[in-house]
C-alpha positions as CSV (number, residue, x, y, z in Angstrom):
1,M,0.2,11.8,-15.8
2,R,0.1,8.8,-18.1
3,L,1.8,5.8,-16.5
4,R,3.7,3.5,-18.8
5,H,2.7,-0.2,-18.4
6,K,5.6,-2.4,-17.3
7,P,4.6,-6.1,-17.7
8,H,7.6,-7.2,-15.6
9,A,6.8,-4.9,-12.6
10,L,4.8,-7.3,-10.4
11,D,7.3,-10.2,-11.0
12,L,10.2,-8.0,-10.1
13,I,8.5,-6.8,-7.0
14,A,7.6,-10.4,-5.9
15,A,11.2,-11.4,-6.5
16,H,12.5,-8.9,-3.9
17,P,10.5,-9.2,-0.7
18,Q,13.5,-8.0,1.3
19,F,13.0,-4.6,-0.3
20,V,9.2,-4.4,-1.0
21,V,7.3,-5.7,2.0
22,A,4.4,-7.8,0.6
23,D,2.6,-8.4,3.8
24,P,3.2,-5.5,6.2
25,Q,2.5,-6.3,9.8
26,K,0.9,-3.5,11.8
27,G,2.9,-2.7,14.9
28,K,5.9,-4.8,13.7
29,W,7.9,-2.3,11.7
30,K,10.7,-2.0,14.3
31,E,11.1,-5.8,14.1
32,E,11.1,-5.5,10.3
33,F,14.1,-3.1,10.4
34,G,15.7,-4.9,13.4
35,N,16.2,-1.7,15.5
36,N,14.3,1.0,17.4
37,N,15.1,3.9,15.2
38,P,12.5,6.5,14.3
39,I,10.4,5.7,11.2
40,H,9.7,8.2,8.5
41,I,7.3,7.5,5.5
42,E,6.9,9.1,2.2
43,V,3.3,8.8,0.8
44,G,3.5,8.7,-3.0
45,T,7.2,7.9,-3.3
46,G,7.2,7.7,-7.1
47,R,10.5,6.7,-8.6
48,G,12.1,6.9,-5.2
49,R,14.9,9.4,-5.5
50,F,13.9,11.4,-2.5
51,I,13.3,8.5,0.0
52,Y,16.4,6.7,-1.3
53,E,18.7,9.7,-0.8
54,M,17.2,10.5,2.5
55,A,17.8,7.0,3.8
56,K,21.5,7.1,2.6
57,A,22.0,10.5,4.3
58,N,20.3,9.4,7.6
59,P,21.3,5.9,8.5
60,H,19.9,6.4,12.1
61,I,16.4,6.8,10.7
62,N,14.2,4.1,9.0
63,Y,12.4,5.0,5.9
64,I,9.4,3.5,4.1
65,G,8.4,4.6,0.6
66,I,4.7,4.0,-0.2
67,E,3.6,3.9,-3.8
68,K,0.4,2.3,-5.2
69,F,1.5,2.0,-8.8
70,S,3.6,-1.1,-9.4
71,S,4.9,0.4,-12.7
72,V,6.4,3.3,-10.7
73,V,7.6,1.6,-7.6
74,V,9.8,-0.7,-9.6
75,D,12.0,2.3,-10.4
76,A,12.5,2.8,-6.7
77,L,13.1,-0.9,-6.3
78,Q,15.8,-0.9,-9.0
79,K,17.8,1.6,-6.9
80,L,17.8,-0.8,-4.0
81,I,18.7,-3.7,-6.2
82,D,21.7,-1.7,-7.6
83,E,22.8,-0.5,-4.1
84,E,21.0,-1.8,-1.0
85,V,20.2,0.7,1.7
86,P,19.4,-1.3,4.9
87,N,17.2,1.4,6.5
88,L,14.8,1.7,3.5
89,K,11.7,-0.5,2.7
90,L,9.1,0.0,0.0
91,L,5.3,-0.7,0.1
92,N,3.4,-1.2,-3.1
93,K,0.1,-0.1,-1.4
94,D,-2.5,2.6,-1.4
95,A,-2.0,5.5,1.0
96,K,-5.7,5.4,2.0
97,D,-4.9,2.2,3.9
98,L,-2.2,3.6,6.2
99,T,-4.0,2.7,9.4
100,V,-4.1,-0.9,8.2
101,F,-0.3,-1.1,7.8
102,F,0.8,1.0,10.8
103,E,-0.1,0.9,14.4
104,D,-1.3,4.1,16.1
105,G,1.8,6.2,16.9
106,E,4.2,3.9,15.0
107,I,5.5,6.6,12.7
108,N,7.5,9.8,13.4
109,R,7.2,11.8,10.2
110,V,5.2,11.8,7.0
111,Y,6.6,13.3,3.7
112,L,4.3,14.3,0.8
113,N,6.3,15.4,-2.2
114,F,4.7,16.6,-5.4
115,S,1.4,14.9,-4.9
116,D,-1.3,14.8,-7.6
117,P,-3.1,18.2,-7.2
118,W,-6.5,16.8,-8.3
119,P,-7.5,20.4,-9.3
120,K,-11.2,19.7,-10.0
121,A,-13.5,20.4,-7.0
122,R,-15.2,17.1,-7.3
123,H,-11.9,15.3,-6.7
124,E,-11.1,17.2,-3.5
125,K,-11.3,14.0,-1.4
126,R,-8.5,12.5,-3.4
127,R,-5.9,15.2,-2.4
128,L,-3.4,13.8,0.0
129,T,-3.9,16.9,2.3
130,Y,-7.7,16.4,2.5
131,K,-8.9,16.1,6.0
132,S,-9.6,12.3,5.8
133,F,-5.9,11.7,4.9
134,L,-4.8,14.1,7.7
135,Q,-6.8,12.0,10.1
136,N,-4.9,8.9,8.9
137,Y,-1.5,10.6,9.2
138,E,-2.4,11.8,12.7
139,Q,-3.5,8.4,13.8
140,V,-0.2,6.6,12.8
141,L,2.0,9.5,13.9
142,A,3.5,9.5,17.4
143,E,3.0,12.6,19.6
144,G,5.0,15.4,18.2
145,G,5.1,13.8,14.7
146,E,5.4,16.1,11.7
147,L,4.1,16.4,8.1
148,H,6.5,17.8,5.5
149,F,5.0,18.8,2.2
150,K,6.5,20.0,-1.1
151,T,4.9,21.0,-4.3
152,D,5.3,23.2,-7.4
153,N,1.5,23.6,-7.6
154,Q,0.4,26.9,-6.0
155,G,-3.3,25.9,-5.9
156,L,-2.6,22.7,-4.1
157,F,-0.2,24.5,-1.7
158,E,-2.8,27.1,-0.8
159,Y,-5.5,24.5,-0.4
160,S,-3.1,22.5,1.9
161,L,-2.4,25.4,4.1
162,M,-6.1,26.0,4.5
163,S,-6.6,22.3,5.2
164,F,-3.8,22.3,7.9
165,S,-5.3,25.5,9.5
166,Q,-8.8,24.0,9.6
167,Y,-7.4,20.9,11.2
168,G,-5.6,23.0,13.9
169,M,-2.1,22.2,12.7
170,P,0.6,24.8,13.6
171,L,3.3,25.4,11.0
172,K,6.9,24.9,11.9
173,F,8.4,26.0,8.6
174,L,7.1,27.7,5.5
175,S,8.8,28.6,2.2
176,L,7.1,30.1,-0.9
177,D,10.3,29.8,-2.9
178,L,12.4,26.9,-1.5
179,H,15.3,27.0,-3.9
180,N,15.8,30.7,-3.3
181,S,15.7,30.4,0.5
182,D,18.3,29.6,3.1
183,F,16.9,26.1,3.7
184,E,19.7,23.6,4.0
185,G,19.7,19.9,3.2
186,N,17.0,19.8,0.6
187,I,16.9,16.6,-1.4
188,M,15.1,16.9,-4.7
189,T,12.7,14.5,-6.2
190,E,12.7,13.7,-9.9
191,Y,9.8,16.0,-10.5
192,E,11.3,18.7,-8.4
193,E,14.4,18.8,-10.5
194,K,12.4,18.9,-13.7
195,F,10.0,21.6,-12.6
196,S,12.6,23.8,-10.9
197,S,14.8,23.6,-14.1
198,R,11.9,25.1,-16.0
199,G,11.8,28.0,-13.5
200,S,8.9,26.7,-11.4
201,R,8.7,27.9,-7.8
202,I,8.9,25.2,-5.2
203,Y,6.7,25.5,-2.1
204,R,7.5,23.7,1.2
205,V,5.8,23.5,4.6
206,E,6.4,21.6,7.8
207,A,3.3,21.2,10.0
208,K,2.6,19.5,13.3
209,F,-0.6,18.0,14.5
210,P,-2.4,19.4,17.6
211,L,-1.6,17.7,20.9
212,R,-3.9,14.9,21.7
213,T,-4.7,16.4,25.1
214,A,-6.4,19.2,23.2
215,E,-8.5,16.6,21.4
216,A,-9.7,15.4,24.7
217,G,-11.2,18.8,25.5
218,Q,-8.3,20.7,27.1
219,T,-5.4,22.7,25.9
220,A,-1.8,21.8,26.4
221,E,-1.5,24.6,28.9
222,Q,-4.6,23.3,30.8
223,A,-3.1,19.8,30.8
224,A,0.2,21.2,32.3
225,V,-1.7,22.9,35.1
226,L,-3.4,19.7,36.0
227,V,-0.2,17.7,36.3
């Protein structure tokens, strides 16, 4: 995807620190929002339609949209300028630095929507469902936190399912054709609307990370016996 350069982007972002957090403080996000509500993040928020509509629909949850390209995040910012949503913040940062911006266990859910598929094998490590990214998500997620993933790219979806499986992540929900399923409450991204209007199938999965007791060398059942 070719990104259109927007010379005003950085100035607009700098002018609205109440919406785009310039200096995120690890472990201080509940203070940033001024409440103790759960925090959900979208990695690669793009133009922000999904995270903006999610925040409006769920005022009891705090949302953070993370997008590394300033020329893209300004579209999400403009939505907040036009109509402020108090439980939504934006980060103009790279997702590979999640553990720098968030404390261990500080987040309750991660959304990945229509991520770049990076189809060439030599670019595998750039895929947002590659194991190094999964490790970062797991670190910042609280126990029981979930990863929700949507894409129109079958290859990326199959790769991601394999990646989740190899990481030991059980699946909570799986759809190979979301828009022709009985799933309720789906909020579309800009890309999702465009691709689905062309007849593209939308894939969706909800996955959980293994219990941390299992990482310590015992299964959850073993841990329960020891209590």
